[in-house]
PDBQT receptor file of N, H, CA, C and O in Angstrom, charges set to zero:
ATOM      1  N   MET A   1       2.046  -7.440   6.488  1.00  0.00    +0.000 N 
ATOM      2  CA  MET A   1       2.900  -7.108   8.134  1.00  0.00    +0.000 C 
ATOM      3  C   MET A   1       3.838  -6.420   7.833  1.00  0.00    +0.000 C 
ATOM      4  O   MET A   1       4.475  -6.273   6.791  1.00  0.00    +0.000 OA
ATOM      5  N   LEU A   2       3.901  -5.923   8.990  1.00  0.00    +0.000 N 
ATOM      6  H   LEU A   2       3.383  -6.043   9.837  1.00  0.00    +0.000 HD
ATOM      7  CA  LEU A   2       5.150  -4.508   9.274  1.00  0.00    +0.000 C 
ATOM      8  C   LEU A   2       5.926  -4.857   9.838  1.00  0.00    +0.000 C 
ATOM      9  O   LEU A   2       5.635  -5.633  10.748  1.00  0.00    +0.000 OA
ATOM     10  N   THR A   3       7.436  -4.469   9.616  1.00  0.00    +0.000 N 
ATOM     11  H   THR A   3       7.672  -3.839   8.877  1.00  0.00    +0.000 HD
ATOM     12  CA  THR A   3       8.493  -4.870  10.817  1.00  0.00    +0.000 C 
ATOM     13  C   THR A   3       8.503  -3.772  11.607  1.00  0.00    +0.000 C 
ATOM     14  O   THR A   3       7.772  -2.798  11.433  1.00  0.00    +0.000 OA
ATOM     15  N   LYS A   4       9.523  -3.925  12.705  1.00  0.00    +0.000 N 
ATOM     16  H   LYS A   4      10.117  -4.716  12.847  1.00  0.00    +0.000 HD
ATOM     17  CA  LYS A   4      10.102  -2.427  13.170  1.00  0.00    +0.000 C 
ATOM     18  C   LYS A   4      11.047  -2.023  12.466  1.00  0.00    +0.000 C 
ATOM     19  O   LYS A   4      11.128  -0.798  12.375  1.00  0.00    +0.000 OA
ATOM     20  N   ALA A   5      12.204  -2.944  11.640  1.00  0.00    +0.000 N 
ATOM     21  H   ALA A   5      12.139  -3.939  11.714  1.00  0.00    +0.000 HD
ATOM     22  CA  ALA A   5      13.010  -2.336  10.893  1.00  0.00    +0.000 C 
ATOM     23  C   ALA A   5      12.208  -1.017   9.715  1.00  0.00    +0.000 C 
ATOM     24  O   ALA A   5      12.500   0.160   9.504  1.00  0.00    +0.000 OA
ATOM     25  N   LYS A   6      11.225  -1.837   9.212  1.00  0.00    +0.000 N 
ATOM     26  H   LYS A   6      10.988  -2.793   9.384  1.00  0.00    +0.000 HD
ATOM     27  CA  LYS A   6      10.901  -1.022   8.577  1.00  0.00    +0.000 C 
ATOM     28  C   LYS A   6       9.724   0.764   8.628  1.00  0.00    +0.000 C 
ATOM     29  O   LYS A   6       9.651   1.740   7.881  1.00  0.00    +0.000 OA
ATOM     30  N   VAL A   7       8.985   0.336  10.004  1.00  0.00    +0.000 N 
ATOM     31  H   VAL A   7       9.044  -0.456  10.611  1.00  0.00    +0.000 HD
ATOM     32  CA  VAL A   7       8.387   1.798  10.842  1.00  0.00    +0.000 C 
ATOM     33  C   VAL A   7       9.756   2.591  10.933  1.00  0.00    +0.000 C 
ATOM     34  O   VAL A   7       9.821   3.748  10.519  1.00  0.00    +0.000 OA
ATOM     35  N   GLN A   8      11.027   1.836  11.575  1.00  0.00    +0.000 N 
ATOM     36  H   GLN A   8      10.974   0.896  11.912  1.00  0.00    +0.000 HD
ATOM     37  CA  GLN A   8      12.258   2.815  12.191  1.00  0.00    +0.000 C 
ATOM     38  C   GLN A   8      12.972   3.860  10.870  1.00  0.00    +0.000 C 
ATOM     39  O   GLN A   8      13.215   5.066  10.830  1.00  0.00    +0.000 OA
ATOM     40  N   GLU A   9      13.151   2.751   9.883  1.00  0.00    +0.000 N 
ATOM     41  H   GLU A   9      12.954   1.771   9.916  1.00  0.00    +0.000 HD
ATOM     42  CA  GLU A   9      13.417   3.803   8.899  1.00  0.00    +0.000 C 
ATOM     43  C   GLU A   9      12.161   4.591   8.454  1.00  0.00    +0.000 C 
ATOM     44  O   GLU A   9      12.541   5.749   8.279  1.00  0.00    +0.000 OA
ATOM     45  N   LEU A  10      10.813   4.490   8.186  1.00  0.00    +0.000 N 
ATOM     46  H   LEU A  10      10.504   3.550   8.328  1.00  0.00    +0.000 HD
ATOM     47  CA  LEU A  10      10.197   5.281   7.633  1.00  0.00    +0.000 C 
ATOM     48  C   LEU A  10      10.143   6.414   8.991  1.00  0.00    +0.000 C 
ATOM     49  O   LEU A  10      10.003   7.581   8.626  1.00  0.00    +0.000 OA
ATOM     50  N   VAL A  11      10.237   6.201  10.476  1.00  0.00    +0.000 N 
ATOM     51  H   VAL A  11      10.351   5.253  10.773  1.00  0.00    +0.000 HD
ATOM     52  CA  VAL A  11      10.248   7.222  11.017  1.00  0.00    +0.000 C 
ATOM     53  C   VAL A  11      12.266   8.185  10.907  1.00  0.00    +0.000 C 
ATOM     54  O   VAL A  11      12.709   9.305  11.161  1.00  0.00    +0.000 OA
ATOM     55  N   ASN A  12      12.513   7.609  10.681  1.00  0.00    +0.000 N 
ATOM     56  H   ASN A  12      12.153   6.699  10.475  1.00  0.00    +0.000 HD
ATOM     57  CA  ASN A  12      13.781   7.954  10.414  1.00  0.00    +0.000 C 
ATOM     58  C   ASN A  12      13.720   9.235   9.455  1.00  0.00    +0.000 C 
ATOM     59  O   ASN A  12      14.005  10.373   9.826  1.00  0.00    +0.000 OA
ATOM     60  N   HIS A  13      13.323   8.893   8.214  1.00  0.00    +0.000 N 
ATOM     61  H   HIS A  13      13.091   7.968   7.912  1.00  0.00    +0.000 HD
ATOM     62  CA  HIS A  13      12.657   9.866   7.005  1.00  0.00    +0.000 C 
ATOM     63  C   HIS A  13      11.843  10.617   7.146  1.00  0.00    +0.000 C 
ATOM     64  O   HIS A  13      11.616  11.184   6.077  1.00  0.00    +0.000 OA
ATOM     65  N   MET A  14      10.809  11.197   8.490  1.00  0.00    +0.000 N 
ATOM     66  H   MET A  14      10.994  10.736   9.358  1.00  0.00    +0.000 HD
ATOM     67  CA  MET A  14      10.311  12.539   8.936  1.00  0.00    +0.000 C 
ATOM     68  C   MET A  14      11.065  13.268   8.995  1.00  0.00    +0.000 C 
ATOM     69  O   MET A  14      12.269  13.048   8.860  1.00  0.00    +0.000 OA
ATOM     70  N   PRO A  15      10.340  14.751   9.302  1.00  0.00    +0.000 N 
ATOM     71  CA  PRO A  15      11.149  15.840   9.423  1.00  0.00    +0.000 C 
ATOM     72  C   PRO A  15      11.534  15.575  11.427  1.00  0.00    +0.000 C 
ATOM     73  O   PRO A  15      11.368  14.686  12.262  1.00  0.00    +0.000 OA
ATOM     74  N   ASP A  16      11.793  16.206  11.402  1.00  0.00    +0.000 N 
ATOM     75  H   ASP A  16      11.928  16.928  10.723  1.00  0.00    +0.000 HD
ATOM     76  CA  ASP A  16      12.511  16.053  13.527  1.00  0.00    +0.000 C 
ATOM     77  C   ASP A  16      10.994  16.554  14.491  1.00  0.00    +0.000 C 
ATOM     78  O   ASP A  16      10.862  16.269  15.681  1.00  0.00    +0.000 OA
ATOM     79  N   THR A  17      10.168  17.175  13.844  1.00  0.00    +0.000 N 
ATOM     80  H   THR A  17      10.275  17.406  12.877  1.00  0.00    +0.000 HD
ATOM     81  CA  THR A  17       8.684  16.692  14.748  1.00  0.00    +0.000 C 
ATOM     82  C   THR A  17       7.561  17.227  13.681  1.00  0.00    +0.000 C 
ATOM     83  O   THR A  17       7.363  18.212  12.969  1.00  0.00    +0.000 OA
ATOM     84  N   PHE A  18       7.040  16.167  13.955  1.00  0.00    +0.000 N 
ATOM     85  H   PHE A  18       7.200  15.366  14.533  1.00  0.00    +0.000 HD
ATOM     86  CA  PHE A  18       5.677  15.731  13.137  1.00  0.00    +0.000 C 
ATOM     87  C   PHE A  18       4.535  15.146  14.740  1.00  0.00    +0.000 C 
ATOM     88  O   PHE A  18       4.754  14.918  15.929  1.00  0.00    +0.000 OA
ATOM     89  N   SER A  19       2.910  15.115  13.496  1.00  0.00    +0.000 N 
ATOM     90  H   SER A  19       2.732  15.300  12.530  1.00  0.00    +0.000 HD
ATOM     91  CA  SER A  19       2.612  14.845  14.530  1.00  0.00    +0.000 C 
ATOM     92  C   SER A  19       1.894  13.513  14.780  1.00  0.00    +0.000 C 
ATOM     93  O   SER A  19       1.718  12.938  13.706  1.00  0.00    +0.000 OA
ATOM     94  N   ILE A  20       1.480  12.914  15.694  1.00  0.00    +0.000 N 
ATOM     95  H   ILE A  20       1.623  13.381  16.566  1.00  0.00    +0.000 HD
ATOM     96  CA  ILE A  20       1.417  11.568  15.720  1.00  0.00    +0.000 C 
ATOM     97  C   ILE A  20       0.383  10.934  14.709  1.00  0.00    +0.000 C 
ATOM     98  O   ILE A  20       0.505   9.736  14.450  1.00  0.00    +0.000 OA
ATOM     99  N   ASP A  21      -1.022  11.956  13.897  1.00  0.00    +0.000 N 
ATOM    100  H   ASP A  21      -1.120  12.929  14.108  1.00  0.00    +0.000 HD
ATOM    101  CA  ASP A  21      -1.799  11.814  13.200  1.00  0.00    +0.000 C 
ATOM    102  C   ASP A  21      -0.890  11.643  11.577  1.00  0.00    +0.000 C 
ATOM    103  O   ASP A  21      -1.459  11.180  10.588  1.00  0.00    +0.000 OA
ATOM    104  N   ASP A  22       0.605  12.116  11.555  1.00  0.00    +0.000 N 
ATOM    105  H   ASP A  22       1.067  12.492  12.358  1.00  0.00    +0.000 HD
ATOM    106  CA  ASP A  22       1.365  11.901  10.235  1.00  0.00    +0.000 C 
ATOM    107  C   ASP A  22       2.003  11.282  10.305  1.00  0.00    +0.000 C 
ATOM    108  O   ASP A  22       2.569  11.074   9.232  1.00  0.00    +0.000 OA
ATOM    109  N   LEU A  23       2.371  10.678  11.164  1.00  0.00    +0.000 N 
ATOM    110  H   LEU A  23       1.911  10.848  12.036  1.00  0.00    +0.000 HD
ATOM    111  CA  LEU A  23       2.735   9.369  11.469  1.00  0.00    +0.000 C 
ATOM    112  C   LEU A  23       1.979   8.401  11.173  1.00  0.00    +0.000 C 
ATOM    113  O   LEU A  23       2.130   7.612  10.241  1.00  0.00    +0.000 OA
ATOM    114  N   VAL A  24       1.218   8.426  11.882  1.00  0.00    +0.000 N 
ATOM    115  H   VAL A  24       1.095   9.067  12.640  1.00  0.00    +0.000 HD
ATOM    116  CA  VAL A  24       0.023   6.991  11.567  1.00  0.00    +0.000 C 
ATOM    117  C   VAL A  24      -0.321   6.882  10.062  1.00  0.00    +0.000 C 
ATOM    118  O   VAL A  24      -0.014   5.903   9.381  1.00  0.00    +0.000 OA
ATOM    119  N   GLU A  25      -1.134   8.212   9.493  1.00  0.00    +0.000 N 
ATOM    120  H   GLU A  25      -1.384   9.007  10.046  1.00  0.00    +0.000 HD
ATOM    121  CA  GLU A  25      -1.325   8.164   8.089  1.00  0.00    +0.000 C 
ATOM    122  C   GLU A  25      -0.411   7.911   7.252  1.00  0.00    +0.000 C 
ATOM    123  O   GLU A  25      -0.644   7.872   6.044  1.00  0.00    +0.000 OA
ATOM    124  N   LYS A  26       1.267   7.610   7.981  1.00  0.00    +0.000 N 
ATOM    125  H   LYS A  26       1.456   7.641   8.963  1.00  0.00    +0.000 HD
ATOM    126  CA  LYS A  26       2.617   7.105   7.338  1.00  0.00    +0.000 C 
ATOM    127  C   LYS A  26       2.534   5.440   7.206  1.00  0.00    +0.000 C 
ATOM    128  O   LYS A  26       2.881   4.730   6.262  1.00  0.00    +0.000 OA
ATOM    129  N   VAL A  27       1.913   5.053   8.567  1.00  0.00    +0.000 N 
ATOM    130  H   VAL A  27       1.630   5.629   9.334  1.00  0.00    +0.000 HD
ATOM    131  CA  VAL A  27       2.590   3.876   8.957  1.00  0.00    +0.000 C 
ATOM    132  C   VAL A  27       1.399   3.170   7.928  1.00  0.00    +0.000 C 
ATOM    133  O   VAL A  27       1.651   2.434   6.974  1.00  0.00    +0.000 OA
ATOM    134  N   ILE A  28       0.047   3.597   8.386  1.00  0.00    +0.000 N 
ATOM    135  H   ILE A  28      -0.157   4.195   9.161  1.00  0.00    +0.000 HD
ATOM    136  CA  ILE A  28      -1.049   2.979   7.345  1.00  0.00    +0.000 C 
ATOM    137  C   ILE A  28      -0.878   2.600   5.811  1.00  0.00    +0.000 C 
ATOM    138  O   ILE A  28      -1.297   1.521   5.394  1.00  0.00    +0.000 OA
ATOM    139  N   LEU A  29      -0.258   3.511   4.996  1.00  0.00    +0.000 N 
ATOM    140  H   LEU A  29       0.082   4.388   5.335  1.00  0.00    +0.000 HD
ATOM    141  CA  LEU A  29       0.083   3.410   4.250  1.00  0.00    +0.000 C 
ATOM    142  C   LEU A  29       1.288   2.606   3.800  1.00  0.00    +0.000 C 
ATOM    143  O   LEU A  29       1.206   2.039   2.710  1.00  0.00    +0.000 OA
ATOM    144  N   LEU A  30       2.331   2.500   4.474  1.00  0.00    +0.000 N 
ATOM    145  H   LEU A  30       2.397   2.961   5.359  1.00  0.00    +0.000 HD
ATOM    146  CA  LEU A  30       3.280   2.057   4.308  1.00  0.00    +0.000 C 
ATOM    147  C   LEU A  30       2.682   0.252   4.148  1.00  0.00    +0.000 C 
ATOM    148  O   LEU A  30       3.026  -0.598   3.327  1.00  0.00    +0.000 OA
ATOM    149  N   GLN A  31       1.605   0.156   5.386  1.00  0.00    +0.000 N 
ATOM    150  H   GLN A  31       1.325   0.846   6.053  1.00  0.00    +0.000 HD
ATOM    151  CA  GLN A  31       0.597  -1.399   5.378  1.00  0.00    +0.000 C 
ATOM    152  C   GLN A  31       0.598  -1.720   4.464  1.00  0.00    +0.000 C 
ATOM    153  O   GLN A  31       1.015  -2.808   4.068  1.00  0.00    +0.000 OA
ATOM    154  N   LYS A  32       0.050  -0.724   3.749  1.00  0.00    +0.000 N 
ATOM    155  H   LYS A  32      -0.289   0.161   4.071  1.00  0.00    +0.000 HD
ATOM    156  CA  LYS A  32      -1.675  -0.590   2.627  1.00  0.00    +0.000 C 
ATOM    157  C   LYS A  32      -0.336  -1.460   1.226  1.00  0.00    +0.000 C 
ATOM    158  O   LYS A  32      -0.343  -2.480   0.538  1.00  0.00    +0.000 OA
ATOM    159  N   ILE A  33       0.578  -0.334   1.439  1.00  0.00    +0.000 N 
ATOM    160  H   ILE A  33       0.584   0.495   1.998  1.00  0.00    +0.000 HD
ATOM    161  CA  ILE A  33       2.314  -0.614   0.186  1.00  0.00    +0.000 C 
ATOM    162  C   ILE A  33       2.671  -2.300   0.711  1.00  0.00    +0.000 C 
ATOM    163  O   ILE A  33       3.402  -2.925  -0.057  1.00  0.00    +0.000 OA
ATOM    164  N   GLU A  34       2.378  -2.741   1.470  1.00  0.00    +0.000 N 
ATOM    165  H   GLU A  34       1.784  -2.234   2.094  1.00  0.00    +0.000 HD
ATOM    166  CA  GLU A  34       3.322  -3.839   1.657  1.00  0.00    +0.000 C 
ATOM    167  C   GLU A  34       2.310  -5.195   1.126  1.00  0.00    +0.000 C 
ATOM    168  O   GLU A  34       2.376  -6.114   0.310  1.00  0.00    +0.000 OA
ATOM    169  N   GLN A  35       1.466  -4.723   2.037  1.00  0.00    +0.000 N 
ATOM    170  H   GLN A  35       1.412  -3.976   2.700  1.00  0.00    +0.000 HD
ATOM    171  CA  GLN A  35      -0.148  -5.955   1.640  1.00  0.00    +0.000 C 
ATOM    172  C   GLN A  35      -0.210  -5.711   0.303  1.00  0.00    +0.000 C 
ATOM    173  O   GLN A  35       0.004  -6.780  -0.270  1.00  0.00    +0.000 OA
ATOM    174  N   ALA A  36      -0.404  -4.796  -0.511  1.00  0.00    +0.000 N 
ATOM    175  H   ALA A  36      -0.577  -3.928  -0.045  1.00  0.00    +0.000 HD
ATOM    176  CA  ALA A  36      -0.479  -5.072  -2.319  1.00  0.00    +0.000 C 
ATOM    177  C   ALA A  36       0.972  -5.648  -2.704  1.00  0.00    +0.000 C 
ATOM    178  O   ALA A  36       0.891  -6.091  -3.850  1.00  0.00    +0.000 OA
ATOM    179  N   LYS A  37       2.215  -5.806  -2.206  1.00  0.00    +0.000 N 
ATOM    180  H   LYS A  37       2.280  -5.446  -1.275  1.00  0.00    +0.000 HD
ATOM    181  CA  LYS A  37       3.666  -6.371  -2.898  1.00  0.00    +0.000 C 
ATOM    182  C   LYS A  37       3.152  -7.736  -2.324  1.00  0.00    +0.000 C 
ATOM    183  O   LYS A  37       3.338  -8.548  -3.230  1.00  0.00    +0.000 OA
ATOM    184  N   GLN A  38       2.681  -8.273  -1.416  1.00  0.00    +0.000 N 
ATOM    185  H   GLN A  38       2.530  -7.613  -0.680  1.00  0.00    +0.000 HD
ATOM    186  CA  GLN A  38       2.524  -9.294  -1.071  1.00  0.00    +0.000 C 
ATOM    187  C   GLN A  38       1.219  -9.919  -1.601  1.00  0.00    +0.000 C 
ATOM    188  O   GLN A  38       1.447 -11.127  -1.549  1.00  0.00    +0.000 OA
ATOM    189  N   GLN A  39      -0.163  -9.724  -2.137  1.00  0.00    +0.000 N 
ATOM    190  H   GLN A  39      -0.348  -8.742  -2.180  1.00  0.00    +0.000 HD
ATOM    191  CA  GLN A  39      -0.770 -10.106  -2.658  1.00  0.00    +0.000 C 
ATOM    192  C   GLN A  39      -0.062 -10.256  -4.337  1.00  0.00    +0.000 C 
ATOM    193  O   GLN A  39       0.026 -11.321  -4.948  1.00  0.00    +0.000 OA
ATOM    194  N   ILE A  40       0.216  -9.420  -4.651  1.00  0.00    +0.000 N 
ATOM    195  H   ILE A  40       0.144  -8.555  -4.155  1.00  0.00    +0.000 HD
ATOM    196  CA  ILE A  40       1.194  -9.297  -5.980  1.00  0.00    +0.000 C 
ATOM    197  C   ILE A  40       2.036 -10.725  -5.877  1.00  0.00    +0.000 C 
ATOM    198  O   ILE A  40       1.716 -11.654  -6.618  1.00  0.00    +0.000 OA
ATOM    199  N   LYS A  41       2.690 -10.807  -5.307  1.00  0.00    +0.000 N 
ATOM    200  H   LYS A  41       2.950 -10.052  -4.705  1.00  0.00    +0.000 HD
ATOM    201  CA  LYS A  41       3.588 -11.982  -4.812  1.00  0.00    +0.000 C 
ATOM    202  C   LYS A  41       3.034 -12.949  -5.301  1.00  0.00    +0.000 C 
ATOM    203  O   LYS A  41       3.401 -13.610  -6.272  1.00  0.00    +0.000 OA
ATOM    204  N   ASP A  42       1.570 -13.159  -4.259  1.00  0.00    +0.000 N 
ATOM    205  H   ASP A  42       1.272 -12.622  -3.470  1.00  0.00    +0.000 HD
ATOM    206  CA  ASP A  42       0.710 -14.213  -4.007  1.00  0.00    +0.000 C 
ATOM    207  C   ASP A  42       0.227 -14.413  -5.544  1.00  0.00    +0.000 C 
ATOM    208  O   ASP A  42       0.570 -15.595  -5.553  1.00  0.00    +0.000 OA
ATOM    209  N   GLY A  43      -0.189 -14.258  -6.593  1.00  0.00    +0.000 N 
ATOM    210  H   GLY A  43      -0.468 -13.297  -6.585  1.00  0.00    +0.000 HD
ATOM    211  CA  GLY A  43      -0.813 -13.628  -7.337  1.00  0.00    +0.000 C 
ATOM    212  C   GLY A  43      -1.719 -13.535  -7.656  1.00  0.00    +0.000 C 
ATOM    213  O   GLY A  43      -2.291 -14.114  -8.579  1.00  0.00    +0.000 OA
ATOM    214  N   GLU A  44      -2.289 -12.287  -6.507  1.00  0.00    +0.000 N 
ATOM    215  H   GLU A  44      -1.824 -11.817  -5.757  1.00  0.00    +0.000 HD
ATOM    216  CA  GLU A  44      -3.744 -12.113  -6.135  1.00  0.00    +0.000 C 
ATOM    217  C   GLU A  44      -3.884 -10.693  -6.707  1.00  0.00    +0.000 C 
ATOM    218  O   GLU A  44      -3.868  -9.638  -6.073  1.00  0.00    +0.000 OA
ATOM    219  N   PHE A  45      -3.970 -10.804  -7.522  1.00  0.00    +0.000 N 
ATOM    220  H   PHE A  45      -3.983 -11.661  -8.037  1.00  0.00    +0.000 HD
ATOM    221  CA  PHE A  45      -4.437  -9.221  -8.497  1.00  0.00    +0.000 C 
ATOM    222  C   PHE A  45      -4.942  -9.851  -9.913  1.00  0.00    +0.000 C 
ATOM    223  O   PHE A  45      -4.725 -10.956 -10.410  1.00  0.00    +0.000 OA
ATOM    224  N   TYR A  46      -5.879  -8.470 -10.487  1.00  0.00    +0.000 N 
ATOM    225  H   TYR A  46      -6.056  -7.573 -10.083  1.00  0.00    +0.000 HD
ATOM    226  CA  TYR A  46      -5.987  -8.929 -12.017  1.00  0.00    +0.000 C 
ATOM    227  C   TYR A  46      -4.896  -8.269 -12.574  1.00  0.00    +0.000 C 
ATOM    228  O   TYR A  46      -3.972  -7.678 -12.015  1.00  0.00    +0.000 OA
ATOM    229  N   GLU A  47      -5.250  -8.546 -14.366  1.00  0.00    +0.000 N 
ATOM    230  H   GLU A  47      -6.000  -9.027 -14.820  1.00  0.00    +0.000 HD
ATOM    231  CA  GLU A  47      -4.650  -8.061 -15.038  1.00  0.00    +0.000 C 
ATOM    232  C   GLU A  47      -5.372  -7.254 -16.051  1.00  0.00    +0.000 C 
ATOM    233  O   GLU A  47      -6.490  -7.557 -16.470  1.00  0.00    +0.000 OA
ATOM    234  N   TRP A  48      -4.464  -5.860 -16.557  1.00  0.00    +0.000 N 
ATOM    235  H   TRP A  48      -3.557  -5.614 -16.217  1.00  0.00    +0.000 HD
ATOM    236  CA  TRP A  48      -5.212  -4.913 -16.739  1.00  0.00    +0.000 C 
ATOM    237  C   TRP A  48      -6.206  -5.636 -17.708  1.00  0.00    +0.000 C 
ATOM    238  O   TRP A  48      -7.420  -5.593 -17.505  1.00  0.00    +0.000 OA
ATOM    239  N   GLU A  49      -5.758  -6.178 -18.569  1.00  0.00    +0.000 N 
ATOM    240  H   GLU A  49      -4.772  -6.214 -18.734  1.00  0.00    +0.000 HD
ATOM    241  CA  GLU A  49      -6.898  -6.622 -20.169  1.00  0.00    +0.000 C 
ATOM    242  C   GLU A  49      -8.124  -7.479 -19.249  1.00  0.00    +0.000 C 
ATOM    243  O   GLU A  49      -9.133  -7.539 -19.951  1.00  0.00    +0.000 OA
ATOM    244  N   ASP A  50      -8.270  -7.930 -18.352  1.00  0.00    +0.000 N 
ATOM    245  H   ASP A  50      -7.450  -7.881 -17.782  1.00  0.00    +0.000 HD
ATOM    246  CA  ASP A  50      -9.135  -8.628 -17.758  1.00  0.00    +0.000 C 
ATOM    247  C   ASP A  50     -10.415  -7.182 -16.826  1.00  0.00    +0.000 C 
ATOM    248  O   ASP A  50     -11.621  -7.158 -16.579  1.00  0.00    +0.000 OA
ATOM    249  N   VAL A  51      -9.453  -6.385 -16.639  1.00  0.00    +0.000 N 
ATOM    250  H   VAL A  51      -8.474  -6.405 -16.840  1.00  0.00    +0.000 HD
ATOM    251  CA  VAL A  51     -10.128  -5.273 -15.580  1.00  0.00    +0.000 C 
ATOM    252  C   VAL A  51     -11.338  -4.472 -16.650  1.00  0.00    +0.000 C 
ATOM    253  O   VAL A  51     -12.528  -4.214 -16.469  1.00  0.00    +0.000 OA
ATOM    254  N   LYS A  52     -10.585  -4.278 -17.596  1.00  0.00    +0.000 N 
ATOM    255  H   LYS A  52      -9.618  -4.487 -17.744  1.00  0.00    +0.000 HD
ATOM    256  CA  LYS A  52     -10.668  -3.489 -18.596  1.00  0.00    +0.000 C 
ATOM    257  C   LYS A  52     -12.014  -4.500 -19.367  1.00  0.00    +0.000 C 
ATOM    258  O   LYS A  52     -13.016  -3.787 -19.323  1.00  0.00    +0.000 OA
ATOM    259  N   LYS A  53     -12.312  -5.655 -19.930  1.00  0.00    +0.000 N 
ATOM    260  H   LYS A  53     -11.498  -6.235 -19.965  1.00  0.00    +0.000 HD
ATOM    261  CA  LYS A  53     -13.165  -6.018 -20.300  1.00  0.00    +0.000 C 
ATOM    262  C   LYS A  53     -14.752  -6.156 -18.906  1.00  0.00    +0.000 C 
ATOM    263  O   LYS A  53     -15.955  -6.171 -19.167  1.00  0.00    +0.000 OA
ATOM    264  N   GLU A  54     -14.309  -6.205 -18.006  1.00  0.00    +0.000 N 
ATOM    265  H   GLU A  54     -13.332  -6.193 -17.794  1.00  0.00    +0.000 HD
ATOM    266  CA  GLU A  54     -15.191  -5.988 -16.757  1.00  0.00    +0.000 C 
ATOM    267  C   GLU A  54     -15.760  -4.746 -16.923  1.00  0.00    +0.000 C 
ATOM    268  O   GLU A  54     -16.967  -4.569 -16.761  1.00  0.00    +0.000 OA
ATOM    269  N   MET A  55     -15.140  -4.038 -17.172  1.00  0.00    +0.000 N 
ATOM    270  H   MET A  55     -14.159  -4.183 -17.304  1.00  0.00    +0.000 HD
ATOM    271  CA  MET A  55     -15.711  -2.683 -17.433  1.00  0.00    +0.000 C 
ATOM    272  C   MET A  55     -16.141  -2.217 -18.349  1.00  0.00    +0.000 C 
ATOM    273  O   MET A  55     -16.767  -1.165 -18.222  1.00  0.00    +0.000 OA
ATOM    274  N   ASP A  56     -15.960  -2.869 -19.750  1.00  0.00    +0.000 N 
ATOM    275  H   ASP A  56     -15.451  -3.724 -19.853  1.00  0.00    +0.000 HD
ATOM    276  CA  ASP A  56     -16.603  -2.518 -21.132  1.00  0.00    +0.000 C 
ATOM    277  C   ASP A  56     -17.806  -3.384 -20.812  1.00  0.00    +0.000 C 
ATOM    278  O   ASP A  56     -18.892  -3.098 -21.318  1.00  0.00    +0.000 OA
ATOM    279  N   SER A  57     -17.634  -4.776 -19.729  1.00  0.00    +0.000 N 
ATOM    280  H   SER A  57     -16.752  -5.008 -19.318  1.00  0.00    +0.000 HD
ATOM    281  CA  SER A  57     -19.284  -5.270 -19.767  1.00  0.00    +0.000 C 
ATOM    282  C   SER A  57     -20.153  -3.973 -18.843  1.00  0.00    +0.000 C 
ATOM    283  O   SER A  57     -21.330  -4.272 -18.640  1.00  0.00    +0.000 OA
ATOM    284  N   TRP A  58     -19.921  -3.235 -18.538  1.00  0.00    +0.000 N 
ATOM    285  H   TRP A  58     -18.965  -2.992 -18.704  1.00  0.00    +0.000 HD
ATOM    286  CA  TRP A  58     -21.074  -2.328 -17.251  1.00  0.00    +0.000 C 
ATOM    287  C   TRP A  58     -21.390  -1.757 -17.861  1.00  0.00    +0.000 C 
ATOM    288  O   TRP A  58     -22.582  -1.708 -17.559  1.00  0.00    +0.000 OA
ATOM    289  N   PHE A  59     -21.185  -0.817 -19.087  1.00  0.00    +0.000 N 
ATOM    290  H   PHE A  59     -20.216  -0.857 -19.333  1.00  0.00    +0.000 HD
ATOM    291  CA  PHE A  59     -21.615  -0.225 -20.374  1.00  0.00    +0.000 C 
ATOM    292  C   PHE A  59     -22.486  -0.958 -21.737  1.00  0.00    +0.000 C 
ATOM    293  O   PHE A  59     -22.812  -0.222 -22.668  1.00  0.00    +0.000 OA
ATOM    294  N   GLU A  60     -22.672  -1.764 -21.757  1.00  0.00    +0.000 N 
ATOM    295  H   GLU A  60     -22.407  -2.362 -21.001  1.00  0.00    +0.000 HD
ATOM    296  CA  GLU A  60     -22.913  -2.768 -22.512  1.00  0.00    +0.000 C 
ATOM    297  C   GLU A  60     -24.887  -2.417 -22.328  1.00  0.00    +0.000 C 
ATOM    298  O   GLU A  60     -25.699  -3.145 -22.900  1.00  0.00    +0.000 OA
TER     299      GLU A  60
């Protein structure tokens, strides 16, 4: 979940003029980053070794 403070910080770091598309793109990216951080915090991720094993099984 995003906070007003995070979105305000994002806007403050943008150039003086920007398109709404640029803003929406950056807000979506920020949301995805925040969501990924939360998933990591909650232990909802795969270890690299597990990913490698899974990928290796695809090519057997």
